[in-house]
Steps between C-alpha positions, in 0.01 A plus 500: 500500500293640219235767551228236509678302772536202266855395587837602357539810292410451136646663190272806535609570857863447402472788251352740748584771739309629796126540434512880508754515213407449138523129422700403188197324355290814553768708329505264201119499478489878527660517155178363355281800418165314521569407864604853588178639354286237672666566837425872463135424422477272805650769726251754365202267552618416855533871580147568371362209702674620818358851442151360445518298822615804698523423871387139443805394300669284769345172370618587147853568624500163678381321185758685291782396737388137487477511120853639485627216722319247282638650179855504639484135609343397168757698302783330687347155451442563127854626454647200684285257300600664171864497606486128581330420169755710312789338683370151425439592135847653473663187636315299239627710206862380480436139392244610242759634259646157427199271546383269222133479398443226756695709748275799423193286575659389827573862587137593428395225741749635753343847460154362575628306801691805628193723466281249684762465773524877547121537510447212746529729801717250685829561679803447275603183687155345441512588129848348463383188686204465263720552193757247622229245578355543150848466348567188708172341392575576135860379524391168650238429236590688185758259354246231412245569227135476604320173439178494294307556827700817564697349789873484507686174542652456849 
């Protein structure tokens, strides 16, 4: 299960180690100087806030813990979503090298359909069902040209 309790482990969780170790994604991000500097500024501001609150800092510590949980769950979800988009885009790259102009247009349509399918928020089985139903409808009616009214001949 993923950290958010959303089902099987996703790509982010598959990369990881125990929560108290440095996560590989955190290590990769740490190489980016702007993030390192921003994290230091956040730590400094949090320290100053805790000092200013003095003995009354318990509510702040509770909020901070909840924000950390939220950030961790959001980070995992964003990583998994980006991974899935990248995987789908990568799978689409191979046929592009040999496609004709018409094939390129078809691949552009496939890109739009893939993006919509990934953003639908449905389980994979429901997305595949919808795609197959659309393909079936097109396959059954696409061979005949439209009539002047826009309808296809039976």
